[in-house]
N, C-alpha and C positions, 0 to 999 in steps of 0.2 A: 624521710617520708614522701616527699614530692617524687622522688625517683621511683618508688615502689609504685605509687598511685598512678604514674604515668604508663609503667609497663602493664600494670593490671588492666587498666583500661584497654589495652591492646588485647589481652586474653578475652575481656568481656565482650568486645565486638565480635571475636572469633565464634563466641557461644551461639550467636545467631545463626550461624553456618551449619552447626552440627545439633542444634535442638532437634530437629527432625532427621530421623534415620530416612534418608531420602529412597533408598531401595525398597524399604518396608512401605513406606508412605505410597510409592507409585504402584506397587502390587495391590495394596488396598483400594486405591482410587480406581485403578483399572478393573477390579472386581465389583466396585460400586457402578461404574459406568456400564459394565457388560451386563449387570443385573436390571439396569434401568432402561437398557436400550435393546431389549431382546425383540422388540417389535420391528426393529430395523436390521434383524439378522440377515435378510436377503438382500439388503443393499451393499453390493460389492464394494463400492468406493468408501463408505463408512467403515466396513470391516478391514479393508486395507490400511486406512488411515489409523485405527484402533491397534493393528498389528505393528506398524512403524512406531506408534507412540509406546506400545508396550516394550519394544525392543530399544527404546531411548534413542532411536535415530531421529534426532530433533530436526535437523535441516530436511531430512527426507519427508517427515511429517508436515512441516510447513509448506514445503513446496507442492506436495499432493494435495492437501487440503486447498491451498490457494487455486490451483488448477481445477480442482473439483467444483469449487464455488463459482468460479469464472465461467465455467463451461456449461453449469446448469444454474441458471438463474430462478427455477422454480423449485428449489430444495425446500421441503417441509419446514416450518417455523422452528418447531422442537428439535428437529434434526440439525437445522442450521446452528441453533444453540450450542448443541454438543460439538459441533465442529469449531465454532469460535472458542468454546472451553479448552479442546485439545491443543488449539492454535495458541491461544494466551498462556496455557501452562508450558508449552514448548519453548515459547519466546521468553519466559521467565526462567527457565532452567538454562538458556543461553545468555542470561544475564542481561537481555535486551528489555529492560524494565518498563520504559515509556511505550515502546510498542505493544507490550504484553497489557498495560493499562488500558490503551486504546480498544484492543480486541476484547478484553473482558467488558469493558463498558458497553460493547454491540450487543451483549447479551440480554435479551428482553425477557421480563418476567410475564407470566410465572415460568419458573425453571427450577426443576428439582434438585440442582446442585447450587442454588444460588448462595447458599452459607459457605460452600467451598470457595466460590468466586470471591466473596468477601473476606474470607480468611487470606486468600493469595493476596489481594488488593491491600490488606493490612500488612503482610510480609513486605510487599513492594515498597509501601509508604516507609516502613521501618529501614529497609535497604537505602532508600533515598534520603534517609535521616529526617524526614517530615513525621516526628515522633507524636506531634499532637494530632494530626490527621490519623496515623497509624491506631493511635489510642480509641480514638472515636470509632474506627471501624471494628477493631477487635472487640471492644466492649459490647457492640451490637451483635458480634458473633457469639459472644459469652451469654448474652440474654437469650439469643435465639437457639442456642444448642441445647440438646437433649440426648438421651441414651440410644435412641433409635438412629442417630445420624452416625454413619460409618465413614471411614476415611479421615476424620478430623478427631484428635485427642484433645479433651478439654485441658488437660495438664499442659499441652503445647501453648494453648491459646493463653491460659493464665501466666504461664512463664514469659511469654512475649509481652504481656500487658505490664508485668513487673519491669522487664527491660525498658520499656518505654518510659515508665515513670522514673526509673534509675537516670535515664538520659535527661530527662526534664528536672532532675534534681528533686523530686517528690519523693524523699526517701521513706516517709511513713506508709504511703500507698505501696511503693516498690516491695517493701518488706513483706507486706502483707501478702501480696500475690506470689512473690518468690518463695515464701514459707509454704504457701498453699500447694505451689506446683511441686515442691520438694515431697510434700506428704504424698500427693498423688503419685509421683515416680517412685517412691519407696513402696507404696502399695502395689505398683505394677511390677516391681523390681526391675526397672528400666535402667541398667548400669549407665549406658552412654549419655542419656539424658540427665541422669543425677550427677555425674561428673560435673556437666555443664552448669546445672542449676547451683550445686555447691560452689563453684567458682563464681558465679554471678553474685550470690548472697554475701559471700566473703568480700567481693569487690564493694558491694554495696556499704558493708560496714567499714571498710577501709576508707571509702568517701567520707564517712561521717567521724573518722578517726577511732573507731571501736575496735582497736586492734585485737583486745581480748575475745571478742566475738567473732572477728574475722578468720584470725590464725586457725583455730579448730576446724572450720570448714574447708579452708586450704588444705589441711592434713586429710580430712575425709576425701576430697576430691582426688588427692594423691593416692591414698591407700585403695580407693575404689577403682581408680583407672588400671591398678595391677591386674584386676580380673577383666578388663576389656581388651579386645584384640586389635584396637586401633591405637598405631604406634603415635599418631599425631596427640591423642589425649595423654598418652604416657610422657611424651616429650615436654608438652605445655604445663602439666601439672607438676613435673620435676623442675622445670625452669621457674615456675611460681615459688616453689618451695626454696630454692636457692636465692631467689631475691629477698624473701621473708627472712630467711636466716641471715643474710647479708645486712639487712637493716637491723636485725637484732644482735649484730656484732659477733655471731657465732660462725666465723669463718670456717671452721673444720667441717661443719655440718653443711654450710653453704657449697664448700668445694666438692663434698659428696654428692650433693644434687646436681651440681654443674657437671660432673663427670657422668652421672647418670642420664642427665639431659642430652649430652653428646652422643651417647651410646645409643639412645632411643632415636636421635636424630639420624645416625649412621645407619641404624636398621631400617628406618623409613626409607632413606635413599636406597640402600640395598634391596628392599622390597619393592621399590619402583622398578630398579633394573631387573630384578628377576621377573616381574610382570612384563616388562617390555620384551624379554627374552621368551617368555612363554607365548606373548602375542606373535613374536617371529616364527616360533616352532608351529604355532597353530596355522600361521599363513604358509608356511612351506609344506605342512601336511594337506592343506587344501589344494595346493598347486600340484602335488603328486596325485590326489585323488582325482582333479581335474584331468590330469595327463590320462590316467586311466579310463575316465569317462570318455575322453576324445577317441581313444582306441577302439572302445566299445561303439562308439557313434560310428566309425569307419566302417566296422564289421556289419553293424545294422543298416548302415547306407547301401551296402552291397546286396544284402538281402532284400531290402526295400526295392532296389532297382530291378531285381528279378521279378519280384511280385508285381511292380509296376507295369512291366512288359505284358503280362497277362491282362492288366486292368485296361491299359491303353488300346489294346485290340477290342475289347468290350466296348470302351467309351467311343471308339471310332464308329462302330456300328450303330451306337445309339446316336452319335452326332449326325450321321447321314439320315437317320429316322426323322430328326427334328428339324433338319435344313429346309423341307418344303414349308413346314409350319412357319418357321422363322421367317422366310421370304414373304410369306403372304402376310404375316403381321406387319413386316417392315413396310410392305406396299401401303397397307393402311395408315400407318404412322407417317409415312411419305406424304400421303394425300392432306393429312390434318396439319402436317408441318407447312406444307405449301400454303393452305387456306390460311393459317395463323399469320404467315409472313406477308401474305396478301393484305390481311388486315392492319398489320403493323405498318406497312409501306403507305397504305391509305392514310394511317394516323399521322405518320411523318410528313407525308405531302401536305397535309393540312396545317401541320404545325409550321412547316417551311413557308406556306402561302401567308399564313398569319405574321409570320416574322418579317417576311419582306414589306408586307403592308404596313406594320408598325413602324419598322426602321425607317422605310421611305418615307412615312409621314413625318416622324422625328427630324429627319435629315432635312427634308423639305422645309420645315418650320424653322429649323437652326439657320439654314442658308437664307431664308426670306428674312428673318429677323436680322442677320448679318448685313444683308443688302440695305434694308431700310436704315439701320444704324449707321452705315457708311455714308449715306446721304446725309444724315444728321451731322456726321463728323465734318463732312465738306463745307455744309452750311456754317457750322461753327468756326471753322477754320477762315472761311471767308469774312466772317464777322471779327476774326481774331479772338475768339473766345476759347482760349487755350485750356482753362481749367475743365470746362464741360466737354470739350472734345477729348481731353485726357481721360474723363471718366468713361466716355463713349467707347474710347479704344480699349480701356480696360474691360468694359464689359463684353466688347468683341472678342477679345482674348479669351475669356471665360466661356463664350459660346463656342468658339474654335476647339478649345481644350475639351469641352464635353462632347462636341462632334468627333473629335480625334478619338476620345475613349470609346465611344460607341462603334466606331469602325474597327478600332483594335480589339474591342470584345467580339464583334461580328467575326473577325479574322480568327481569332483563337477559338470561338465556338465552332467555326466551320473546320478547323484543323481537328478539333477534338472529335466532332462528328464523323470525319472521315478517317479517323484513326492514324492521322499523320503526324500528331504531336508525339514527341519523345520525353518519356518520364524516367527519371534516375532518382529514386528515393534513397536518401542518405541522411546522416547527422547533419544538422544545421544549427548555428548558434542563432536562435530566434531575435534576440535584442538587436543586433547588427542589420538583419534582415528588415525588421520593422523601421529602424533608423534610415536605412537607405530609402524605403519606400516614402517614408514622411517627409524626407528632404525635399522632394519635388512638390509637396503640397504647403511648403512654409509660406510662399507668398499669398496664396489662397486663404490660409489660416489667419494670416495677419490682417489681411484685407477684411475679412469677415469677423475680426476682433475676437477669435475664439482662443480659448486656452487649452493647450495641447499638452499631454502628459504621457511619456513611455515609462511605465513602471517595471517593465520586465527585467529579471535579473540576467547579468551577462553570463552566467553560469547555465541558464535553462536552454536544454537543446531538445529538438524534436526530429522526427523521421518523416521527411517530406522531400518533394522534387524543389529545388531552388526556385526556378522560373514560375512555376505554377503557383507556389506558395506567394510569390511577389504579387501575381495577378489577383490572387484571392485577397490579400490585404490591401491592395491598391484599390479594388472594388469597393470593399467594405468602409475603407477611410474616406473614399470619395462620397459615398452614400452618406456617412456620418455627418460630413462637411456641409452636403447640400441640404440636408434636412434640419441642420441645427440654426438656431437663431443667433443673431449678433450677441456677442458676449457669452456665449454658451461655453460649455466644457466638453472635451473629447479625452477620454482616458484609454489607454491599452495596457492590459495586465494579464497576468496567468493565474490558473489555479490548478493544483495538483491533485488529480484523481486516480489513485492506483496506478494503472499502466497506461494513463492517458495525461497529456499536457492540454489544459483548455485555454484558447487564447481568446480573450473578451476585449471587444472593442465597443466601448459605452459612450453614448452621446445623451446630452440633454435637450434634444431636438423635439420634433413635433410627435414623435411616437408613430405607433401602428395599432389599428384595431385588431381584435381578436380574429375577425373573420379573414382579413388579409394575411395576417401573421400565419394562420393555419395553412393557407394557400402556398404561401412561400416556402414553407419546410417540408412540404410533400416532395416525394422522389419524382413524381411525373413532372415533366416540363410543362409549365402553363406561363404563357405570355398575357399580359393585361395591359389594358390602356392605362396610362398613368393617371394618379389622381391629383397630383400638383401640376398644374398648368405652367406654372413659373419655373418648373424644373426639368430640363432635358433628360430624357432617358425612356427606354423600352422596357426595362426589367430583365433585359437580356444578361446584364452584368452579373446579377444575383444568381440566375440560372446557370451562367457559366462557372460561378463560384461553387454552386451545389455540385456540379459535376466534377470539377477539379479537386474539391475535397473528397469525394467518393473514391476518385482516381488514387488519392493519397491515404486510402484506408481511414478516413476520418467521417466525422459527422458534423452536421450544423444544426444549431438550435437558436431560437430567438426569444427573448424576453423583453416585452414592451408594453406600454401603457400610453394611450393617447394623451398628449400633453406633458408626458414626464419622462421621455426620451426613451432610448432602445439600448438593448444589449445583443451584440451578434457575437455568439459563442461556437468558435471553431475548435472541436476536440481532435488532436493528433496523437499518434503512438509515440511514446518516449523511447529513446535508444535503451537498449539493454543495459548500457552501463550506468543508466540513470536510476534503475528499478532497485 
């Protein structure tokens, strides 16, 4: 008996795959969607998605819907639900169950096909062997179902609930639902699904060692499969009968069923080969037709060339007629362009003057502080107070480092503004770039007693220019260290957002108020006097970061609250291989 049960459980699992006739289901589902989306009939993108869906081109459906949603952020909320529905169903048919679950959960209520969504989520949970979850979902579908709902058969729902109970070893409930589904299948004369249902209830009785109840159902499944065109059904039912007879010690009958099983199995293989041959013939026919079309194209091209000769003559005359008008309008546009350029030049000059004023003030303050500090060092050395002299020298080093960073940012900003910087955007291993930048700040981090953590996976890659990315990370890390209190924390990690990788530099420092934060994320360059008098900086570093992030096709956002730290978020494109 254990051998029989082991095999029959395999048959039982197979029934989950053919409980639904997928082709019939897809046709009904497509009809339901078409009837409910008539108001979107003028939407070309949705109709194209529906056409690919109808043709079962799952990869093309997914690709087209993804591009449509990415390129159009203002899609109607109801239409977006239908896009997610088509996408989730396509992922499920591709056996990408987790992704299908995520997409189905993006659908927001109210949605006219919400019961269909729950039905598919129940199927996915069953396929993932989470039968308790599947049972909860499918029973809710059973409660909400009514005769007006198209595309979902209550017999299939009851059948799947019975299968869940069977997996959970709740035989009494399983028997009730499987028996009910059989009655519905018999009423609808649904041969394919009846074969599966008979096999499942037979398996149920075998699990309970009720062989006298199980065997008649196996026989029913076998006899009914003879009227089905599905070779897999015929093969499986014959094999089941062979196992049953082997366990009943009727080896003659078992041998008969084994031979029949092998015959159907060979027929299935031959059927597959015939199908492949038919596909090849279809391909050759298409190629032949295409060659004929190409010949017609050449002939049409010659006729079109002759016709175009006449058209070009007429067009030339029209062009001459419009030349004077064009130059007149062009003259007006040129004057407007010159005026706009003058205004932009005036604005850039004002920005330059302000930049020089702020930078010169900051450098003067740094040098003056360094000068006074060196005098203190000399006095301490004269008094042989080495410890305080060392502290002053360390302070001087920090001042020099900040001033150097300011000059370096000024140089890079100037190169960027004069378009002399070289950009080569390519795949970059983010972890090693962050480690390289952070290495230079280790002494400063230790001195300030900060806890630093790089949580970026070594597998993460982004599309960016190597040197400009280092400048961006260096400035953001430098700011995080400057505005962090002693014993604070700085973390660098990433988040995955569709086609983007978000690099997050998070600190527990003083934070930024909303007014300043909104100014910092604006695209327009704004240079402000610093708020923290004990920190050297003109704000040029962040402006440089914004420009370089834009050059790398990325975006910058800031999440901060006074006294609770800051998150600087740099979003860059993923390499295609990561998507």
